[in-house]
C-alpha positions as CSV (number, residue, x, y, z in Angstrom):
1,M,65.7,137.4,74.2
2,R,68.3,135.1,72.5
3,I,69.6,132.4,74.8
4,L,72.5,130.0,74.2
5,V,72.6,126.6,76.0
6,T,75.9,124.7,75.9
7,C,75.2,122.1,78.7
8,P,75.0,118.6,77.1
9,P,72.6,117.0,79.6
10,M,70.2,119.9,79.3
11,L,70.6,119.9,75.5
12,K,69.5,116.2,75.4
13,Q,66.1,117.2,77.0
14,L,65.8,120.7,75.5
15,N,62.3,120.1,74.0
16,R,61.0,119.4,77.5
17,F,61.6,123.0,78.5
18,K,60.1,124.6,75.3
19,P,56.8,125.7,77.0
20,Q,58.8,127.7,79.6
21,F,61.0,129.2,76.9
22,D,57.9,130.2,75.0
23,A,56.3,131.7,78.0
24,L,59.4,133.8,78.6
25,G,59.6,134.8,75.0
26,W,63.1,133.3,74.6
27,D,64.6,132.2,71.3
28,V,66.9,129.4,72.4
29,T,69.8,128.0,70.5
30,A,71.1,124.5,71.2
31,A,74.9,124.5,70.8
32,K,76.4,121.7,68.7
33,T,78.6,120.1,71.4
34,V,79.5,116.7,72.8
35,Q,81.2,117.9,76.0
36,V,82.6,121.5,75.6
37,L,83.1,124.2,73.1
38,S,86.5,125.8,72.6
39,V,87.4,129.4,73.7
40,E,87.5,130.4,70.1
41,E,84.1,128.9,69.4
42,L,82.6,130.6,72.5
43,I,84.1,134.0,71.6
44,E,82.3,133.8,68.3
45,L,79.0,132.5,69.7
46,V,78.4,134.1,73.1
47,P,78.2,137.8,71.9
48,Q,75.2,136.9,69.8
49,Y,73.1,136.1,72.9
50,D,71.4,137.9,75.8
51,G,71.7,134.9,78.1
52,W,73.9,131.9,78.4
53,I,73.4,128.6,80.3
54,I,76.9,127.2,80.6
55,G,78.0,123.6,80.8
56,D,81.6,122.6,81.3
57,D,82.8,125.0,78.7
58,P,85.9,127.2,79.3
59,A,83.9,130.4,80.4
60,T,87.0,132.5,80.7
61,A,87.5,136.2,81.1
62,E,88.2,136.5,77.4
63,V,84.9,134.8,76.6
64,F,83.0,137.1,79.0
65,K,84.7,140.2,77.6
66,A,83.6,139.2,74.1
67,G,80.1,138.5,75.4
68,K,79.9,141.9,77.2
69,A,81.0,143.7,74.0
70,G,78.1,142.0,72.3
71,R,74.6,141.2,73.6
72,L,75.4,139.2,76.7
73,K,73.5,140.4,79.8
74,A,73.7,137.4,82.2
75,A,74.8,133.8,82.6
76,V,74.0,130.7,84.7
77,K,76.4,127.8,85.2
78,W,74.3,124.7,85.0
79,G,75.2,122.3,87.8
80,I,77.5,122.6,90.8
81,G,81.1,122.6,89.4
82,V,82.4,126.1,88.9
83,D,86.1,125.5,88.1
84,N,85.6,126.1,84.4
85,V,84.0,129.5,84.9
86,D,85.7,132.8,85.8
87,F,83.0,134.2,88.0
88,A,85.2,137.1,89.1
89,A,85.7,138.2,85.6
90,A,82.0,138.1,84.9
91,R,81.1,140.1,87.9
92,D,83.9,142.7,87.2
93,L,82.2,143.2,83.8
94,G,78.8,143.7,85.4
95,L,77.4,140.3,84.2
96,P,75.2,138.6,86.8
97,I,76.1,135.0,87.2
98,I,75.4,132.1,89.5
99,N,75.5,128.3,89.5
100,T,72.8,125.7,90.6
101,P,74.2,124.0,93.7
102,N,72.6,121.1,95.6
103,M,70.7,119.8,92.6
104,F,71.9,116.3,92.2
105,G,74.1,115.2,95.1
106,G,72.0,112.0,95.5
107,E,72.3,111.1,91.8
108,V,76.1,111.5,91.7
109,A,76.4,109.6,95.0
110,D,74.3,106.8,93.6
111,L,76.8,106.5,90.7
112,A,79.7,106.6,93.0
113,L,78.3,103.8,95.2
114,S,77.6,101.7,92.1
115,Y,81.3,102.2,91.2
116,V,82.4,101.2,94.6
117,M,80.3,98.0,94.4
118,A,81.5,97.2,90.9
119,L,85.1,97.5,92.0
120,A,84.5,95.5,95.1
121,R,82.8,92.6,93.2
122,E,84.6,93.0,89.9
123,S,81.2,92.9,88.1
124,F,82.7,94.7,85.1
125,D,85.2,91.9,84.6
126,I,82.4,89.3,84.8
127,D,80.4,91.2,82.2
128,R,83.3,91.4,79.8
129,G,84.1,87.7,80.3
130,I,80.6,86.5,79.6
131,R,80.4,88.7,76.5
132,A,83.6,86.9,75.3
133,G,82.1,83.5,75.8
134,Q,83.7,82.8,79.2
135,W,82.1,82.1,82.6
136,P,84.4,84.0,85.1
137,K,83.9,83.9,88.8
138,P,86.4,86.4,90.4
139,A,86.4,86.5,94.2
140,G,85.5,90.0,95.2
141,I,85.6,91.7,98.5
142,S,82.8,92.6,101.0
143,L,81.9,96.2,101.7
144,N,81.0,95.3,105.3
145,G,83.9,96.5,107.5
146,R,85.8,98.1,104.7
147,T,86.9,101.7,104.8
148,L,85.8,104.4,102.3
149,G,88.2,107.3,102.1
150,L,85.9,110.2,101.0
151,I,87.6,113.3,99.5
152,G,85.0,116.1,99.9
153,L,82.0,116.2,102.2
154,G,79.7,118.6,100.4
155,D,76.4,117.6,99.0
156,I,77.7,114.7,96.9
157,G,80.1,113.5,99.6
158,R,77.4,113.6,102.4
159,N,75.0,111.6,100.2
160,L,77.8,109.0,99.5
161,A,78.7,108.9,103.1
162,R,75.1,108.0,104.1
163,R,75.0,105.3,101.5
164,A,78.4,103.8,102.5
165,L,77.4,103.8,106.2
166,A,74.2,102.0,105.2
167,C,76.5,99.3,103.7
168,D,78.2,99.0,107.1
169,M,81.4,100.6,105.8
170,K,83.7,102.8,107.9
171,V,84.1,106.4,106.4
172,I,87.0,108.7,106.8
173,A,86.5,112.1,105.1
174,W,88.9,114.8,104.1
175,D,87.4,118.3,103.7
176,P,89.3,121.5,104.5
177,G,86.1,123.2,105.5
178,L,85.4,120.7,108.3
179,T,86.9,119.9,111.6
180,A,84.0,117.8,112.8
181,P,81.4,115.7,111.0
182,P,78.2,117.4,110.0
183,P,74.9,116.7,111.9
184,G,73.6,113.3,111.0
185,L,77.0,111.9,110.0
186,E,78.6,111.7,113.4
187,A,80.0,108.2,112.4
188,V,82.2,109.8,109.8
189,E,85.8,110.5,110.9
190,I,87.4,113.7,109.8
191,A,91.1,113.9,108.8
192,A,93.5,116.3,107.2
193,W,94.6,115.2,103.7
194,P,96.5,112.9,103.2
195,D,96.7,111.7,106.9
196,R,95.2,108.2,107.3
197,I,95.0,107.6,103.6
198,G,96.7,104.2,104.3
199,E,93.6,103.0,106.1
200,A,91.3,103.4,103.1
201,D,90.2,100.4,101.0
202,F,88.5,102.7,98.6
203,L,89.2,106.4,97.8
204,A,86.3,108.3,96.3
205,F,86.6,111.8,95.0
206,T,83.5,114.0,95.4
207,C,85.1,117.4,96.1
208,A,85.1,120.6,94.1
209,M,88.1,121.5,91.9
210,T,90.0,124.4,93.3
211,A,93.3,126.3,92.7
212,T,95.0,124.2,95.4
213,N,93.9,120.6,94.9
214,R,95.0,119.8,91.4
215,H,96.7,116.4,91.3
216,M,96.1,115.9,95.0
217,L,96.3,112.2,94.3
218,N,99.7,111.8,92.8
219,A,102.8,109.6,93.1
220,E,103.6,110.9,96.6
221,T,100.1,110.5,98.0
222,L,99.6,107.1,96.3
223,A,102.8,105.8,97.9
224,K,101.1,106.4,101.3
225,A,97.9,104.6,100.3
226,K,97.1,101.0,101.1
227,D,98.4,98.4,98.6
228,G,95.5,97.3,96.4
229,V,93.4,100.4,97.1
230,R,90.5,101.0,94.7
231,V,89.9,104.5,93.3
232,V,86.7,106.2,92.3
233,N,86.4,109.7,90.8
234,V,83.0,111.3,90.1
235,A,84.3,114.9,90.7
236,R,86.9,116.4,88.4
237,G,89.6,114.7,86.4
238,P,92.5,116.9,87.3
239,L,92.2,116.0,91.0
240,I,94.1,112.9,90.0
241,D,97.5,112.9,88.3
242,E,96.6,110.4,85.5
243,P,100.2,109.2,84.7
244,A,100.7,108.5,88.4
245,L,97.4,106.6,88.5
246,V,98.4,104.6,85.4
247,A,101.7,103.7,87.0
248,A,100.0,102.6,90.2
249,L,97.5,100.5,88.3
250,Q,100.3,98.9,86.4
251,S,102.2,98.1,89.5
252,G,99.2,96.8,91.4
253,K,99.5,99.6,94.1
254,V,96.0,100.6,92.9
255,Y,94.0,97.4,92.3
256,S,91.3,99.0,90.1
257,A,89.7,102.4,89.3
258,A,86.3,103.7,88.2
259,L,86.6,107.1,86.6
260,D,83.6,109.2,85.4
261,V,85.9,112.2,84.7
262,F,89.3,112.7,83.2
263,E,92.0,115.3,82.8
264,V,91.1,115.6,79.1
265,E,87.5,115.0,78.0
266,P,86.5,113.0,76.1
267,L,89.2,110.5,77.0
268,P,91.8,110.6,74.2
269,A,92.1,107.4,72.1
270,T,95.8,107.4,73.0
271,S,95.2,107.4,76.8
272,P,97.1,104.5,78.5
273,L,94.2,104.1,80.8
274,R,92.3,102.4,77.9
275,S,94.8,99.5,78.0
276,L,94.2,98.7,81.7
277,D,91.6,96.0,82.2
278,R,90.8,96.9,85.8
279,C,89.2,100.2,84.9
280,I,85.6,101.3,84.5
281,F,85.0,104.4,82.5
282,G,82.2,106.9,82.5
283,S,81.5,109.9,80.3
284,H,81.2,112.7,82.9
285,N,77.6,111.6,83.3
286,G,77.1,111.3,87.1
287,S,74.3,113.9,87.3
288,N,72.5,112.8,84.2
289,T,69.2,111.3,85.2
290,I,66.0,112.5,83.7
291,D,64.9,113.8,87.1
292,A,68.1,115.6,88.0
293,V,68.5,117.2,84.7
294,E,64.9,118.5,84.8
295,R,65.4,119.8,88.3
296,A,68.7,121.6,87.5
297,S,67.5,122.9,84.2
298,Y,64.3,124.5,85.5
299,R,66.4,126.1,88.3
300,A,68.9,127.5,85.7
301,I,66.0,128.8,83.6
302,D,64.4,130.5,86.6
303,L,67.7,132.1,87.7
304,L,68.5,133.4,84.2
305,A,65.0,134.7,83.8
306,G,65.4,136.6,87.0
307,F,68.6,138.2,85.9
308,L,67.2,139.2,82.5
309,A,64.0,140.7,84.0
310,K,66.0,143.3,85.9
Protein backbone atom coordinates (compact mmCIF):
# COMPACT_ATOMS: atom_id res chain seq x y z
CA MET A 1 0.00 0.00 0.00
CA ARG A 2 1.24 3.48 -0.92
CA ILE A 3 0.29 6.18 1.60
CA LEU A 4 0.58 9.97 1.27
CA VAL A 5 0.91 12.15 4.38
CA THR A 6 0.38 15.91 3.95
CA CYS A 7 -0.12 16.95 7.59
CA PRO A 8 2.85 19.12 8.74
CA PRO A 9 2.79 18.20 12.48
CA MET A 10 2.71 14.48 11.66
CA LEU A 11 5.41 14.95 9.02
CA LYS A 12 7.74 16.46 11.64
CA GLN A 13 7.54 13.22 13.64
CA LEU A 14 7.11 10.76 10.76
CA ASN A 15 10.06 8.55 11.70
CA ARG A 16 8.41 7.88 15.06
CA PHE A 17 5.66 5.93 13.26
CA LYS A 18 7.90 3.89 10.97
CA PRO A 19 7.55 0.64 12.99
CA GLN A 20 3.78 0.79 12.56
CA PHE A 21 4.10 1.61 8.87
CA ASP A 22 6.42 -1.35 8.41
CA ALA A 23 4.08 -3.68 10.30
CA LEU A 24 1.23 -2.62 8.01
CA GLY A 25 3.36 -3.00 4.88
CA TRP A 26 2.93 0.65 3.98
CA ASP A 27 5.20 2.63 1.68
CA VAL A 28 4.75 6.13 3.11
CA THR A 29 5.54 9.34 1.24
CA ALA A 30 6.13 12.55 3.16
CA ALA A 31 4.78 15.47 1.16
CA LYS A 32 7.02 18.49 0.74
CA THR A 33 4.82 21.12 2.37
CA VAL A 34 5.01 23.94 4.92
CA GLN A 35 1.28 24.34 5.50
CA VAL A 36 -0.83 23.18 2.54
CA LEU A 37 -0.46 21.89 -0.99
CA SER A 38 -2.44 23.46 -3.83
CA VAL A 39 -5.35 21.78 -5.58
CA GLU A 40 -3.17 21.36 -8.66
CA GLU A 41 -0.41 19.68 -6.66
CA LEU A 42 -2.90 17.37 -4.97
CA ILE A 43 -4.55 16.39 -8.25
CA GLU A 44 -1.13 15.26 -9.46
CA LEU A 45 -0.10 13.50 -6.23
CA VAL A 46 -3.18 11.90 -4.67
CA PRO A 47 -4.03 9.47 -7.52
CA GLN A 48 -0.65 7.78 -6.99
CA TYR A 49 -1.59 6.59 -3.49
CA ASP A 50 -3.94 4.05 -1.90
CA GLY A 51 -4.41 6.10 1.27
CA TRP A 52 -4.10 9.74 2.23
CA ILE A 53 -3.65 11.33 5.67
CA ILE A 54 -4.83 14.90 5.07
CA GLY A 55 -3.64 18.05 6.81
CA ASP A 56 -5.22 21.44 6.10
CA ASP A 57 -4.94 20.95 2.36
CA PRO A 58 -7.87 21.80 0.05
CA ALA A 59 -9.29 18.28 -0.22
CA THR A 60 -11.94 19.26 -2.76
CA ALA A 61 -14.32 17.22 -4.87
CA GLU A 62 -11.95 17.76 -7.79
CA VAL A 63 -9.06 16.27 -5.82
CA PHE A 64 -11.09 13.27 -4.67
CA LYS A 65 -12.31 12.61 -8.22
CA ALA A 66 -8.72 12.55 -9.42
CA GLY A 67 -7.80 10.25 -6.55
CA LYS A 68 -10.66 7.89 -7.24
CA ALA A 69 -9.65 7.70 -10.92
CA GLY A 70 -6.25 6.58 -9.72
CA ARG A 71 -5.33 4.36 -6.76
CA LEU A 72 -7.02 6.19 -3.85
CA LYS A 73 -9.15 3.90 -1.68
CA ALA A 74 -9.57 5.85 1.59
CA ALA A 75 -8.52 8.98 3.47
CA VAL A 76 -8.33 10.30 7.02
CA LYS A 77 -8.36 13.98 7.97
CA TRP A 78 -5.71 14.39 10.68
CA GLY A 79 -7.12 16.51 13.50
CA ILE A 80 -10.52 17.97 14.24
CA GLY A 81 -11.02 20.74 11.67
CA VAL A 82 -12.93 19.58 8.62
CA ASP A 83 -13.72 22.81 6.77
CA ASN A 84 -11.04 22.12 4.16
CA VAL A 85 -12.36 18.66 3.25
CA ASP A 86 -15.36 17.87 1.03
CA PHE A 87 -16.52 14.84 3.00
CA ALA A 88 -19.73 14.57 0.98
CA ALA A 89 -17.82 14.37 -2.29
CA ALA A 90 -15.54 11.65 -0.92
CA ARG A 91 -18.49 9.58 0.27
CA ASP A 92 -20.36 10.07 -3.01
CA LEU A 93 -17.32 8.60 -4.74
CA GLY A 94 -17.31 5.63 -2.39
CA LEU A 95 -14.15 6.75 -0.57
CA PRO A 96 -14.26 6.01 3.18
CA ILE A 97 -13.19 9.09 5.13
CA ILE A 98 -13.19 10.34 8.72
CA ASN A 99 -11.38 12.81 10.95
CA THR A 100 -9.77 12.37 14.40
CA PRO A 101 -11.88 14.38 16.86
CA ASN A 102 -11.18 14.99 20.56
CA MET A 103 -7.45 14.45 20.18
CA PHE A 104 -5.98 17.70 21.49
CA GLY A 105 -8.62 19.92 23.06
CA GLY A 106 -6.42 20.35 26.11
CA GLU A 107 -3.34 21.34 24.14
CA VAL A 108 -5.12 23.99 22.05
CA ALA A 109 -6.84 25.29 25.19
CA ASP A 110 -3.45 25.56 26.90
CA LEU A 111 -2.21 27.75 24.05
CA ALA A 112 -5.37 29.84 24.09
CA LEU A 113 -5.02 30.47 27.83
CA SER A 114 -1.37 31.40 27.37
CA TYR A 115 -2.50 33.95 24.79
CA VAL A 116 -5.14 35.33 27.16
CA MET A 117 -2.48 35.72 29.86
CA ALA A 118 0.01 37.29 27.47
CA LEU A 119 -2.55 39.83 26.30
CA ALA A 120 -3.58 40.56 29.88
CA ARG A 121 -0.04 41.16 31.15
CA GLU A 122 1.49 42.41 27.87
CA SER A 123 4.37 39.99 28.30
CA PHE A 124 5.02 40.09 24.56
CA ASP A 125 5.72 43.83 24.76
CA ILE A 126 8.05 43.34 27.71
CA ASP A 127 9.98 40.66 25.81
CA ARG A 128 10.37 42.88 22.75
CA GLY A 129 11.45 45.83 24.88
CA ILE A 130 14.11 43.91 26.76
CA ARG A 131 15.48 42.51 23.49
CA ALA A 132 15.76 46.12 22.30
CA GLY A 133 17.77 47.11 25.39
CA GLN A 134 14.85 48.66 27.29
CA TRP A 135 13.32 47.82 30.66
CA PRO A 136 9.53 48.19 30.08
CA LYS A 137 6.98 47.80 32.86
CA PRO A 138 3.49 48.02 31.29
CA ALA A 139 0.59 47.79 33.71
CA GLY A 140 -1.48 44.80 32.67
CA ILE A 141 -4.90 43.69 33.83
CA SER A 142 -5.85 40.91 36.24
CA LEU A 143 -7.78 37.87 35.05
CA ASN A 144 -9.72 37.62 38.30
CA GLY A 145 -13.19 39.00 37.71
CA ARG A 146 -12.69 39.57 33.98
CA THR A 147 -15.07 38.06 31.43
CA LEU A 148 -14.00 35.61 28.76
CA GLY A 149 -16.32 35.49 25.77
CA LEU A 150 -15.89 32.01 24.37
CA ILE A 151 -17.00 31.32 20.80
CA GLY A 152 -17.48 27.56 20.59
CA LEU A 153 -17.97 25.11 23.42
CA GLY A 154 -16.75 21.88 21.89
CA ASP A 155 -13.71 19.96 23.07
CA ILE A 156 -11.32 22.93 22.88
CA GLY A 157 -13.86 25.41 24.22
CA ARG A 158 -14.76 23.27 27.21
CA ASN A 159 -11.13 22.79 28.08
CA LEU A 160 -10.53 26.53 27.85
CA ALA A 161 -13.64 27.27 29.92
CA ARG A 162 -12.34 25.04 32.73
CA ARG A 163 -8.99 26.80 32.68
CA ALA A 164 -10.57 30.26 32.65
CA LEU A 165 -12.87 29.40 35.53
CA ALA A 166 -9.85 28.17 37.49
CA CYS A 167 -8.40 31.67 36.96
CA ASP A 168 -11.55 33.11 38.58
CA MET A 169 -12.81 34.50 35.29
CA LYS A 170 -16.45 34.74 34.29
CA VAL A 171 -17.25 32.83 31.09
CA ILE A 172 -19.96 33.60 28.54
CA ALA A 173 -20.14 31.10 25.68
CA TRP A 174 -21.76 31.20 22.26
CA ASP A 175 -22.46 27.83 20.67
CA PRO A 176 -25.47 27.21 18.41
CA GLY A 177 -25.66 23.61 19.56
CA LEU A 178 -26.24 24.52 23.20
CA THR A 179 -29.03 26.16 25.15
CA ALA A 180 -27.59 25.25 28.55
CA PRO A 181 -24.05 24.67 29.83
CA PRO A 182 -22.71 21.11 29.65
CA PRO A 183 -22.29 19.02 32.82
CA GLY A 184 -19.40 20.20 34.92
CA LEU A 185 -19.49 23.69 33.43
CA GLU A 186 -22.63 24.99 35.07
CA ALA A 187 -20.87 28.29 35.82
CA VAL A 188 -20.64 29.05 32.08
CA GLU A 189 -23.39 31.33 30.82
CA ILE A 190 -24.81 30.53 27.38
CA ALA A 191 -25.84 33.29 24.97
CA ALA A 192 -26.83 33.66 21.31
CA TRP A 193 -24.20 35.36 19.15
CA PRO A 194 -23.59 38.29 19.31
CA ASP A 195 -25.79 39.01 22.35
CA ARG A 196 -23.77 40.14 25.39
CA ILE A 197 -20.59 40.56 23.36
CA GLY A 198 -20.20 43.94 25.03
CA GLU A 199 -19.59 42.25 28.40
CA ALA A 200 -16.47 40.40 27.29
CA ASP A 201 -12.98 41.61 28.17
CA PHE A 202 -11.56 38.82 26.02
CA LEU A 203 -13.03 37.09 22.98
CA ALA A 204 -11.58 33.65 22.25
CA PHE A 205 -12.48 31.70 19.12
CA THR A 206 -12.45 27.92 19.60
CA CYS A 207 -15.28 26.91 17.25
CA ALA A 208 -15.35 24.93 14.04
CA MET A 209 -15.49 26.76 10.72
CA THR A 210 -18.85 26.27 8.98
CA ALA A 211 -20.69 27.60 5.95
CA THR A 212 -22.52 30.14 8.13
CA ASN A 213 -19.93 31.61 10.50
CA ARG A 214 -17.35 33.08 8.13
CA HIS A 215 -16.42 36.61 9.29
CA MET A 216 -18.64 36.31 12.35
CA LEU A 217 -16.36 38.87 13.95
CA ASN A 218 -16.68 41.82 11.60
CA ALA A 219 -17.12 45.58 11.70
CA GLU A 220 -20.74 45.25 12.85
CA THR A 221 -20.08 42.80 15.67
CA LEU A 222 -16.90 44.59 16.72
CA ALA A 223 -18.90 47.79 17.09
CA LYS A 224 -20.97 46.02 19.77
CA ALA A 225 -17.89 44.81 21.65
CA LYS A 226 -16.41 46.47 24.70
CA ASP A 227 -13.88 49.22 24.00
CA GLY A 228 -10.42 47.75 24.50
CA VAL A 229 -11.48 44.12 24.08
CA ARG A 230 -8.68 41.60 23.56
CA VAL A 231 -9.12 38.97 20.81
CA VAL A 232 -7.71 35.43 20.66
CA ASN A 233 -8.17 33.04 17.71
CA VAL A 234 -6.95 29.43 17.89
CA ALA A 235 -9.71 28.09 15.61
CA ARG A 236 -9.82 29.18 11.96
CA GLY A 237 -8.67 32.44 10.41
CA PRO A 238 -11.76 33.20 8.29
CA LEU A 239 -13.93 33.41 11.41
CA ILE A 240 -12.54 36.95 11.68
CA ASP A 241 -12.77 39.63 9.01
CA GLU A 242 -9.11 40.64 9.08
CA PRO A 243 -9.51 44.14 7.56
CA ALA A 244 -12.17 44.87 10.20
CA LEU A 245 -9.86 43.59 12.94
CA VAL A 246 -6.99 45.70 11.61
CA ALA A 247 -9.19 48.80 11.66
CA ALA A 248 -10.35 48.02 15.20
CA LEU A 249 -6.76 47.55 16.38
CA GLN A 250 -5.73 50.81 14.75
CA SER A 251 -8.59 52.71 16.40
CA GLY A 252 -8.09 51.09 19.81
CA LYS A 253 -11.51 49.44 19.78
CA VAL A 254 -9.57 46.18 20.03
CA TYR A 255 -6.69 46.67 22.45
CA SER A 256 -4.65 43.67 21.34
CA ALA A 257 -4.94 40.33 19.55
CA ALA A 258 -3.30 36.91 19.60
CA LEU A 259 -3.80 34.99 16.38
CA ASP A 260 -2.62 31.43 15.79
CA VAL A 261 -4.59 31.28 12.51
CA PHE A 262 -5.19 33.64 9.60
CA GLU A 263 -7.38 34.04 6.54
CA VAL A 264 -4.36 33.28 4.35
CA GLU A 265 -1.64 30.98 5.69
CA PRO A 266 1.26 31.49 6.01
CA LEU A 267 0.53 35.13 6.88
CA PRO A 268 1.47 37.21 3.81
CA ALA A 269 4.46 39.52 4.14
CA THR A 270 2.19 42.38 3.04
CA SER A 271 -0.45 41.80 5.74
CA PRO A 272 -1.15 45.03 7.66
CA LEU A 273 -1.39 42.93 10.83
CA ARG A 274 2.41 42.72 10.79
CA SER A 275 2.71 46.46 11.43
CA LEU A 276 0.59 46.38 14.59
CA ASP A 277 2.63 46.15 17.80
CA ARG A 278 -0.14 44.80 20.01
CA CYS A 279 -0.42 41.51 18.16
CA ILE A 280 0.98 38.09 18.93
CA PHE A 281 1.24 35.70 16.01
CA GLY A 282 1.25 31.92 15.88
CA SER A 283 1.77 29.55 12.98
CA HIS A 284 -1.44 27.46 13.16
CA ASN A 285 0.41 25.38 15.71
CA GLY A 286 -2.03 25.05 18.60
CA SER A 287 -2.22 21.25 18.60
CA ASN A 288 1.48 20.69 17.98
CA THR A 289 2.90 19.07 21.07
CA ILE A 290 4.88 15.84 20.87
CA ASP A 291 2.21 14.08 22.92
CA ALA A 292 -0.80 15.34 20.97
CA VAL A 293 0.73 14.72 17.55
CA GLU A 294 1.64 11.19 18.55
CA ARG A 295 -1.87 10.56 19.85
CA ALA A 296 -3.64 11.95 16.77
CA SER A 297 -1.23 10.32 14.32
CA TYR A 298 -1.61 6.85 15.78
CA ARG A 299 -5.36 7.33 15.65
CA ALA A 300 -5.18 8.43 11.99
CA ILE A 301 -3.02 5.44 11.12
CA ASP A 302 -5.40 3.02 12.86
CA LEU A 303 -8.43 4.49 11.11
CA LEU A 304 -6.80 4.41 7.69
CA ALA A 305 -5.56 0.86 8.23
CA GLY A 306 -9.10 -0.18 9.12
CA PHE A 307 -10.46 1.31 5.90
CA LEU A 308 -7.76 -0.26 3.74
CA ALA A 309 -8.18 -3.71 5.32
CA LYS A 310 -11.80 -3.94 4.13
